[in-house]
N, C-alpha and C positions, 0 to 999 in steps of 0.2 A: 438765777437768770436775770438779765437786765435788758431794757430797751422796749420799744413798741411791740415787737413780736411776742415777747414774754407776756406783756399785759393783755394783748389780744387773745392769746391762748388761755390766759387765766379767766378773762371775761367769757370766753366760749364755754368753759366748764361751768362757770357760775350760771350762765343762761340755761344750760341743760338741766342743772339742778332746779332752777327757778321754774322752768316749764313743768317739771314733775310736781312741784308744789302747787302750781296752778291747776293741774289736773286733779290733784287730791282735793283742792278747794272747789272745783267745778266752776272756775272762772276762765274767761277767754284771754287772749294775748294782751288786751288793753285793760286788764283788771287791777293795775297797780294802785289806783286811787282807792278802790274798794277794799283791797287788802290792807292798805295803810290804816283805814278806819275800822277794820274789823271784818268778821266773816260775812260774806254776802248772803242775802236772803235768797232762798230758792223760789223761783217764779212758779206761779200757779200753772198747772198743766192745762194746755189748750187742746182742742180737738185734734189739731195737727200733730202736736207732740205725743198725744195718746195713741194716734194712729201709727206714728213712727215707732213708738215703743212696742206696740203690739206686733208690727210687722218685722221689726228688727232690721230693716233695710236701710234706714237713714242713720247717719253718723254726725256728730257735732257736739253741741252743748250737752245733750242728753247723755252721751257717753261719758263726758267729764263728770256729770253728777253721779253716774253709776260708779265711777272710780272713787268719787268722794265718799261713797257709802261702803267702800270695801274695808274700812277700818272703823274701830270704835265699838262701843257696847251694842249698838243696833245690829251691826254685822255679826257680832259674836252671838247675839241672841238668835239670829236666823240660823247660824251654823249649828247651834245646839238644839234647834227645833222648837224654841220657845215662841209663843205667839202672844202679841199684845192684845188680842181680841178679848181675852177673859178679864181684862182689868176693868175696874169700876170707872165710870165716866169722870173725867177730871183728875184721875190719879196720875201722879208723876211716875214715869217709868224709871226704875233704878238705873243709874248711870247717865241719865240725860244731862245733868249739870256737868258731870265730868267730861262728857263728850263735847258739850258746848265750850268748856274751858280749853280743851285740847284744840278745837277748831279755831278758837280765838287766837291762841298762841301760834298756831300754824299760819294763820292769816298775817299776823304781825311779823313773823320771821320772813315770810315771803315778801311782805311789803318792804322790809329792811333790805333784803337781797335785791329787790327791784331798784330801790333808791341807790344802793351801792353801785350796781351796774351802770345806772345813768350817770353817776358822778365820775366813774372811771372813763366812760365813753366821752363825756362832754368836757370834763375838767382835767382829768389826769393824763389822758392820751396826748393832747397837744403839748403839755409840759414835758412829758416823757420823751417826746421827739427832740426836744432841745437839751434836756439834761437827764440822761438815763439814770435810773436808780433800781435797786434790787426788787424783784417781784417773786414772791414765794408761790410758785405754781402748784406745789404739792397740796397746799391747803385748799385751793379751789378744786382740785381733783377729788380730794377727800369730801368736800361739801357735795359735789355731784354724786359721788358714790353713796353717801349717807341718804341723800334724797331718793336715789334709785332704790335703796333698800327699804325706805319707808313705804314706797309704792307697792312693795311685795308683802308687807307685813299684815297679818290679820289678828295678831295677838296684841291686846291693848297695852300691856306692860312693855313689850318690845318696842311698840310704836312710841311710847313715852320716852324711852331711852334714846331712840334714834332722833326724835324731835329735839331733845336736850342737846345731843351731840351736834346736830345741825346748827342750833343756836350758838353753841360754844365755838364751832368751827368758823361761823360767820364773824363772830366777835374777834377771833384770832386774825382773820384776814384783814379786818379793818384796823386793828391795833398795829399790825406789822406795816401796813401802808402808812399810817400816821408816823410810825418810827422812821420809816425810810425817808419821809418828807421832812423830818426834823432837821436834817443836815443842810437844808436849803433855807437860808434866812430871808430870801427875797420876798417882797410883798406880793409878787405874782402867785406865790404858793399859798397865801393866806386864805383865799376863798375855798380852795379844795380842802385845806386842813380843817377849816371851820365846818365845812359840809360833812366831812368824815367824822368829826367829833360829835356832831349833832346826830348822825345816824347811829353812832356807837352809844350815845346817851339814851336814845330811844330804845335801842336793842337791850341795854342793861336794865331798862325799866320793865321789860317783859317778865 
């Protein structure tokens, strides 16, 4: 597919995947900067949020945090009936470091996806209206599907695999965009090529 309509469709699928990643992280729609820097800190509960949690009648950031706790060793421990109450004070729970590493990688993948969407909307779309080039829609659909699958997983190993696949799929999307732009030697394409290469470089460092 080629042209603005193809890119807009691709962006739409990427955004759906990105929203899922944000829910897993427990951040709002404007959480791109926090995701780029790493996993966000969970705010301390206030009387209002405690009341909302007890009543179950309010929805918002609290729901996102609950979604963020549906994966990883902590959730697995709850599912198996294990309780951290018997641990000695100051003792590190098994899997804590692994869960933190997973959350950090998830945050960085989401941050890369957010920067990619921004580059596509602000830099690629105007150029595409002048000079259409191929857009590989199926990769963005696959990214969305992987993210949706991640939201349903409760097993740590499966979540690891899905997160790796999401990382690789995002890498493929960026590489194909760079390849499509390579046929245009015009200097007007230099900023977007440079931006995509920087996003790819950051993604490869994860």
